[in-house]
C-alpha positions in Angstrom: 230.0 106.5 89.7 229.3 109.7 91.7 230.2 110.4 95.3 227.7 111.8 97.8 229.6 115.1 97.8 229.6 115.3 94.0 225.9 114.6 93.8 225.2 117.3 96.4 227.1 119.8 94.3 225.1 118.8 91.2 221.9 119.7 93.1 222.5 123.3 92.3 222.6 122.8 88.5 220.1 122.2 85.7 220.3 121.3 82.0 220.6 124.6 80.3 217.7 125.5 77.9 216.7 129.0 78.6 219.6 131.5 78.5 221.1 129.6 75.5 218.9 130.9 72.8 220.3 129.0 69.8 220.2 125.8 71.8 216.6 126.3 73.0 215.4 127.1 69.6 217.1 124.2 67.9 215.7 121.7 70.4 212.2 123.2 70.6 212.7 123.3 74.4 210.8 125.6 76.8 212.1 125.7 80.4 209.1 125.9 82.8 209.5 124.7 86.4 206.2 126.0 87.6 203.6 124.0 89.5 200.7 122.8 87.5 202.5 122.2 84.3 200.6 120.1 81.9 201.4 116.4 81.2 201.9 115.2 77.6 201.4 111.6 76.8 204.4 110.2 74.9 204.3 106.4 74.5 203.8 103.0 76.1 206.6 100.8 77.4 206.8 97.5 79.3 206.5 97.7 83.1 209.8 97.6 85.0 210.3 97.0 88.7 210.2 100.3 90.5 207.7 101.9 88.2 204.6 103.6 89.7 201.8 101.1 89.6 199.4 104.0 88.9 201.0 104.4 85.5 200.0 100.9 84.4 197.4 100.9 81.6 195.0 98.2 82.7 193.0 98.4 79.5 196.0 97.3 77.5 196.8 94.6 80.1 193.3 93.2 79.7 193.5 93.1 76.0 197.1 91.9 75.5 197.8 90.3 78.8 200.9 92.5 79.2 201.9 95.0 81.8 202.6 98.3 80.1 202.9 101.8 81.5 202.0 105.2 80.0 205.1 107.4 79.6 204.4 111.1 80.0 206.5 114.2 79.9 205.8 117.4 81.8 205.5 120.3 79.4 208.8 122.3 79.3 210.9 119.4 80.6 213.8 118.1 78.6 214.5 114.6 77.2 218.2 113.8 77.5 219.7 111.2 75.2 223.2 110.2 76.4 225.1 108.4 73.6 228.3 106.8 74.9 231.1 105.6 72.7 232.3 102.2 74.0 234.6 101.3 71.1 238.1 100.0 71.8 239.8 103.4 71.4 238.0 104.6 74.5 240.3 102.2 76.6 243.2 104.6 76.1 244.3 106.9 79.0 244.8 106.7 82.8 242.0 106.8 83.8 240.5 105.7 80.5 238.6 107.9 78.2 235.6 105.7 78.8 235.8 106.2 82.5 235.8 110.0 82.0 233.0 109.9 79.5 230.9 107.7 81.8 231.4 110.0 84.7 230.3 113.0 82.7 227.2 111.0 81.5 226.4 110.1 85.1 226.6 113.7 86.2 224.3 114.8 83.3 221.8 112.0 84.0 221.7 112.9 87.7 221.0 116.6 87.0 218.3 115.7 84.5 216.5 113.3 86.9 216.8 115.7 89.8 215.1 118.4 87.7 212.4 115.9 86.7 213.6 115.7 83.1 213.7 112.4 81.3 217.1 110.8 80.8 218.3 107.7 78.8 221.5 106.1 77.7 222.7 104.2 74.6 226.1 102.7 74.1 227.7 102.2 70.7 230.8 101.2 68.8 230.2 100.2 65.2 226.5 100.1 66.0 224.1 100.8 68.9 224.7 98.1 71.5 222.5 98.8 74.5 219.6 101.2 75.1 217.9 102.6 78.1 215.1 104.8 76.6 214.7 108.3 78.2 212.1 108.5 81.0 211.9 110.5 84.2 211.9 109.3 87.8 214.5 108.2 90.4 214.4 104.4 89.4 215.6 105.5 85.9 218.7 107.1 87.3 219.7 103.7 88.8 219.1 102.0 85.4 221.3 104.5 83.7 224.1 104.3 86.3 223.9 100.5 86.2 224.3 100.5 82.4 227.2 103.0 82.7 228.9 100.8 85.2 228.7 97.7 82.9 230.1 99.5 79.9 233.3 98.1 78.6 235.4 99.2 75.6 235.5 96.8 72.7 235.2 96.5 68.9 235.8 99.1 66.2 234.0 102.4 66.0 231.7 103.8 63.4 230.3 107.1 64.6 228.2 108.1 61.6 226.7 104.7 61.3 225.8 104.5 65.0 224.5 108.0 65.4 222.3 107.5 62.3 221.0 104.2 63.6 220.1 105.8 66.9 218.5 108.9 65.2 216.4 106.7 63.0 214.7 105.2 66.1 213.9 108.4 68.0 212.2 111.7 67.4 212.8 115.1 69.0 212.7 117.5 70.7 215.5 116.6 73.1 219.2 116.8 73.8 221.5 114.1 72.2 224.8 114.3 74.1 227.5 112.3 72.2 230.4 111.3 74.5 233.2 110.1 72.3 236.8 110.7 71.3 235.6 111.2 67.7 238.7 109.4 66.5 237.1 107.6 63.6 237.5 107.2 59.9 234.5 109.5 59.6 234.4 112.6 61.9 230.8 112.1 63.1 229.5 115.2 61.4 227.1 113.2 59.2 225.7 111.5 62.3 225.4 114.7 64.2 223.6 116.3 61.3 221.2 113.4 61.1 220.4 113.7 64.8 219.4 117.3 64.2 217.3 116.3 61.2 215.4 114.0 63.6 214.6 117.0 65.8 217.3 116.4 68.4 219.8 119.0 69.5 223.3 117.4 69.2 225.9 118.1 71.9 229.5 117.1 71.5 231.6 116.0 74.5 235.0 115.0 73.1 237.2 113.1 75.4 240.9 112.7 74.6 243.8 111.2 76.5 246.6 113.6 77.3 249.0 111.3 75.4 246.8 111.6 72.3 246.7 115.4 72.4 250.4 115.8 73.2 252.2 112.6 72.2 255.8 112.3 73.4 257.7 109.7 71.5 261.4 109.5 71.2 262.9 108.1 68.0 261.1 105.5 66.0 258.3 103.8 67.9 256.1 100.8 66.9 252.4 101.4 67.5 249.4 99.0 67.2 245.8 99.9 66.3 243.6 99.0 69.4 240.5 98.7 67.1 242.2 96.6 64.5 244.5 94.1 66.2 244.9 92.2 62.9 246.6 95.2 61.2 250.4 95.3 61.0 252.2 97.5 63.6 253.0 100.9 62.4 256.5 102.4 62.9 256.2 106.2 63.5 258.8 108.9 63.6 258.8 112.6 64.5 257.5 113.5 61.1 254.5 111.2 61.4 253.8 112.4 64.9 253.7 116.0 63.7 251.3 115.0 60.8 249.1 113.2 63.4 249.0 116.3 65.6 248.0 118.4 62.7 245.2 116.0 61.6 243.9 115.9 65.2 243.8 119.7 65.4 241.9 119.8 62.1 239.4 117.2 63.4 238.7 119.0 66.7 238.5 122.3 64.7 235.8 120.9 62.4 233.8 119.6 65.4 234.1 122.9 67.2 233.2 124.9 64.2 230.2 122.6 63.4 228.9 123.3 66.9 229.7 127.0 66.9 227.9 127.8 63.7 224.8 126.0 64.9 224.8 127.4 68.5 225.4 123.9 70.0 227.5 123.1 73.0 231.0 121.7 72.4 233.0 120.3 75.3 236.5 118.9 75.2 237.8 117.0 78.2 241.1 115.3 79.0 240.6 111.7 80.2 242.1 112.6 83.6 239.8 115.6 84.0 238.6 116.1 87.6 234.9 116.2 88.5 235.1 120.0 89.0 236.9 120.4 85.6 234.1 118.4 83.9 231.3 120.4 85.5 233.1 123.6 84.8 233.5 122.7 81.1 229.9 121.8 80.7 228.8 125.1 82.3 231.2 127.1 80.1 229.8 125.4 77.0 226.2 126.3 78.0 225.1 122.7 78.7 224.7 123.2 82.4 223.5 126.2 84.3 222.5 127.3 87.8 219.1 126.1 89.1 216.7 128.5 90.5 
């Protein structure tokens, strides 16, 4: 998912909290990388191979005959929730939009884990499909990367339903980075608002294929809906293409404005964006910053 050279370049970066005042305030985050930071108990979860045996709560094991570990968070560290759209429309592009989004998610997870932040991943289409709850530690990075590597585009999308379902199961503070094309009957703003209501700071990474942003069709062309194969093919002409381009511009404008007015990062990527372009866009949006 990431080359050795790419990972080395990410070592100089951190998730941006301080320096982006609206973002830090919205998330309730406080960036402290000092030694001796306090430890806040968060929750219990089942023991997984690779966890530190010292984190096992033997009192619970004796009472319930189950191995569970205490999950803690260093004060001032961030909890990163990566929400990856795996609906069928993410299969568009060369490479696909899903490939681009997964690479961006891998980079953010790597930066979070390297900075001792907690990172997790959820995949969704018309509902949440898989979940890796956010925790810290190098074994967690491999869990996230493994889940990213197994992600495949399928089914129809329902952004608002999925984001609301995820938000109802978690509490902030933390960053909720939504990686999607946002090409849905709903524009996702309701779901993003609900994530904020749950104390999370939503971040939008919109990935579009170049042919979606700049369609080049000559004459009448028959198109099929990749998320609804039962629907009749649609014959489009230049007038319909122009209307589509206008609607897409309106959608991205709403997303950008939603983020701008709330001091939230908004990133737009082409599916064929290079690693450097992806990192640069995240830095320009205030999601990543220099470490140290």
